[in-house]
C-alpha atoms as an extended CHARMM CRD file, in Angstrom:
* protein
*
        84  EXT
         1         1  UNK       CA             92.4330000000       86.3110000000       74.3700000000  PROA      1               0.0000000000
         2         2  UNK       CA             92.1020000000       90.0670000000       74.1550000000  PROA      2               0.0000000000
         3         3  UNK       CA             93.5820000000       92.3260000000       76.7890000000  PROA      3               0.0000000000
         4         4  UNK       CA             90.1550000000       93.3930000000       78.1100000000  PROA      4               0.0000000000
         5         5  UNK       CA             88.9930000000       89.8000000000       78.4600000000  PROA      5               0.0000000000
         6         6  UNK       CA             92.2520000000       88.8490000000       80.1740000000  PROA      6               0.0000000000
         7         7  UNK       CA             91.8450000000       91.7330000000       82.6060000000  PROA      7               0.0000000000
         8         8  UNK       CA             88.2700000000       90.6870000000       83.3940000000  PROA      8               0.0000000000
         9         9  UNK       CA             89.4150000000       87.1210000000       83.9700000000  PROA      9               0.0000000000
        10        10  UNK       CA             92.1100000000       88.3270000000       86.3850000000  PROA      10              0.0000000000
        11        11  UNK       CA             89.5460000000       90.4300000000       88.2390000000  PROA      11              0.0000000000
        12        12  UNK       CA             87.1960000000       87.4690000000       88.5270000000  PROA      12              0.0000000000
        13        13  UNK       CA             90.0220000000       85.2480000000       89.7990000000  PROA      13              0.0000000000
        14        14  UNK       CA             91.0570000000       87.8730000000       92.3350000000  PROA      14              0.0000000000
        15        15  UNK       CA             87.4800000000       88.3720000000       93.5290000000  PROA      15              0.0000000000
        16        16  UNK       CA             87.0310000000       84.6150000000       93.8770000000  PROA      16              0.0000000000
        17        17  UNK       CA             90.2300000000       84.2080000000       95.9150000000  PROA      17              0.0000000000
        18        18  UNK       CA             89.4960000000       87.2820000000       98.0380000000  PROA      18              0.0000000000
        19        19  UNK       CA             85.9860000000       86.0060000000       98.7350000000  PROA      19              0.0000000000
        20        20  UNK       CA             87.4430000000       82.6840000000       99.8660000000  PROA      20              0.0000000000
        21        21  UNK       CA             89.6860000000       84.5330000000      102.3340000000  PROA      21              0.0000000000
        22        22  UNK       CA             86.7570000000       86.5720000000      103.6270000000  PROA      22              0.0000000000
        23        23  UNK       CA             84.7210000000       83.3790000000      104.0850000000  PROA      23              0.0000000000
        24        24  UNK       CA             87.4560000000       81.8820000000      106.2610000000  PROA      24              0.0000000000
        25        25  UNK       CA             87.7620000000       85.0570000000      108.3370000000  PROA      25              0.0000000000
        26        26  UNK       CA             84.0000000000       85.4370000000      108.7200000000  PROA      26              0.0000000000
        27        27  UNK       CA             83.5470000000       81.7890000000      109.7250000000  PROA      27              0.0000000000
        28        28  UNK       CA             86.2130000000       82.0560000000      112.3970000000  PROA      28              0.0000000000
        29        29  UNK       CA             84.9210000000       85.3760000000      113.7030000000  PROA      29              0.0000000000
        30        30  UNK       CA             81.3790000000       84.0360000000      113.9520000000  PROA      30              0.0000000000
        31        31  UNK       CA             82.6500000000       80.9910000000      115.7870000000  PROA      31              0.0000000000
        32        32  UNK       CA             84.4580000000       83.2350000000      118.2880000000  PROA      32              0.0000000000
        33        33  UNK       CA             81.3160000000       85.3440000000      118.7370000000  PROA      33              0.0000000000
        34        34  UNK       CA             79.3370000000       82.1860000000      119.4570000000  PROA      34              0.0000000000
        35        35  UNK       CA             81.6180000000       81.2590000000      122.3450000000  PROA      35              0.0000000000
        36        36  UNK       CA             82.3270000000       84.6050000000      124.0160000000  PROA      36              0.0000000000
        37        37  UNK       CA             79.9980000000       86.6520000000      126.1920000000  PROA      37              0.0000000000
        38        38  UNK       CA             78.7470000000       90.0020000000      125.0300000000  PROA      38              0.0000000000
        39        39  UNK       CA             80.3330000000       91.4230000000      128.1770000000  PROA      39              0.0000000000
        40        40  UNK       CA             83.7930000000       90.3500000000      126.9940000000  PROA      40              0.0000000000
        41        41  UNK       CA             86.2570000000       93.1980000000      126.5490000000  PROA      41              0.0000000000
        42        42  UNK       CA             86.9430000000       92.0960000000      122.9670000000  PROA      42              0.0000000000
        43        43  UNK       CA             83.3350000000       91.5340000000      121.8750000000  PROA      43              0.0000000000
        44        44  UNK       CA             82.9260000000       94.9410000000      120.1900000000  PROA      44              0.0000000000
        45        45  UNK       CA             86.2300000000       94.5690000000      118.3380000000  PROA      45              0.0000000000
        46        46  UNK       CA             85.3630000000       91.0960000000      117.0890000000  PROA      46              0.0000000000
        47        47  UNK       CA             81.9040000000       92.2950000000      116.0850000000  PROA      47              0.0000000000
        48        48  UNK       CA             83.5740000000       95.1310000000      114.1260000000  PROA      48              0.0000000000
        49        49  UNK       CA             85.7210000000       92.5550000000      112.3190000000  PROA      49              0.0000000000
        50        50  UNK       CA             82.5770000000       90.6090000000      111.4520000000  PROA      50              0.0000000000
        51        51  UNK       CA             80.8610000000       93.7130000000      110.0640000000  PROA      51              0.0000000000
        52        52  UNK       CA             83.9270000000       94.7750000000      108.0650000000  PROA      52              0.0000000000
        53        53  UNK       CA             84.2480000000       91.2830000000      106.6100000000  PROA      53              0.0000000000
        54        54  UNK       CA             80.5920000000       91.2560000000      105.5830000000  PROA      54              0.0000000000
        55        55  UNK       CA             81.1100000000       94.6180000000      103.8510000000  PROA      55              0.0000000000
        56        56  UNK       CA             84.1650000000       93.2410000000      102.0400000000  PROA      56              0.0000000000
        57        57  UNK       CA             82.1410000000       90.2360000000      100.8630000000  PROA      57              0.0000000000
        58        58  UNK       CA             79.4190000000       92.5560000000       99.5490000000  PROA      58              0.0000000000
        59        59  UNK       CA             81.9810000000       94.6790000000       97.7150000000  PROA      59              0.0000000000
        60        60  UNK       CA             83.5250000000       91.6200000000       96.0740000000  PROA      60              0.0000000000
        61        61  UNK       CA             80.0420000000       90.4210000000       95.0820000000  PROA      61              0.0000000000
        62        62  UNK       CA             79.3160000000       93.7890000000       93.4570000000  PROA      62              0.0000000000
        63        63  UNK       CA             82.6230000000       93.7550000000       91.5780000000  PROA      63              0.0000000000
        64        64  UNK       CA             82.0310000000       90.2070000000       90.3530000000  PROA      64              0.0000000000
        65        65  UNK       CA             78.4820000000       91.0320000000       89.2770000000  PROA      65              0.0000000000
        66        66  UNK       CA             79.6180000000       94.1460000000       87.3970000000  PROA      66              0.0000000000
        67        67  UNK       CA             82.4460000000       92.3170000000       85.6460000000  PROA      67              0.0000000000
        68        68  UNK       CA             80.2060000000       89.3680000000       84.7870000000  PROA      68              0.0000000000
        69        69  UNK       CA             77.3490000000       91.5020000000       83.5010000000  PROA      69              0.0000000000
        70        70  UNK       CA             79.7400000000       93.4000000000       81.2680000000  PROA      70              0.0000000000
        71        71  UNK       CA             81.4490000000       90.1650000000       80.1870000000  PROA      71              0.0000000000
        72        72  UNK       CA             78.1970000000       88.4720000000       79.2290000000  PROA      72              0.0000000000
        73        73  UNK       CA             77.6920000000       90.9980000000       76.4720000000  PROA      73              0.0000000000
        74        74  UNK       CA             81.1370000000       90.3720000000       75.0070000000  PROA      74              0.0000000000
        75        75  UNK       CA             81.8810000000       86.7190000000       75.6900000000  PROA      75              0.0000000000
        76        76  UNK       CA             79.5960000000       83.8010000000       76.5640000000  PROA      76              0.0000000000
        77        77  UNK       CA             82.3810000000       81.9710000000       78.4190000000  PROA      77              0.0000000000
        78        78  UNK       CA             81.7880000000       84.2130000000       81.4350000000  PROA      78              0.0000000000
        79        79  UNK       CA             78.0690000000       83.4210000000       81.6910000000  PROA      79              0.0000000000
        80        80  UNK       CA             78.6540000000       80.2160000000       83.6180000000  PROA      80              0.0000000000
        81        81  UNK       CA             80.8760000000       82.1190000000       86.0650000000  PROA      81              0.0000000000
        82        82  UNK       CA             78.1120000000       84.6460000000       86.7020000000  PROA      82              0.0000000000
        83        83  UNK       CA             75.5670000000       81.9720000000       87.5370000000  PROA      83              0.0000000000
        84        84  UNK       CA             77.8080000000       80.4330000000       90.2290000000  PROA      84              0.0000000000
């Protein structure tokens, strides 16, 4: 495997793992938001965590899409990863 392909694979693995972490955080934050009142002292902070997590998920999606689009031109192995 060439160095560029190896680097792309590492990026894809990192993005996948990071996205999994963000999914766990977002799920827990949304569960907290479901159970607390909007008048709660911590509501704005928890809402900020939710928004930041959503932004992080979007960034990881963009990185994955850019890596996959570039990879599809050089190696068909990555095409299945891009569809998922």
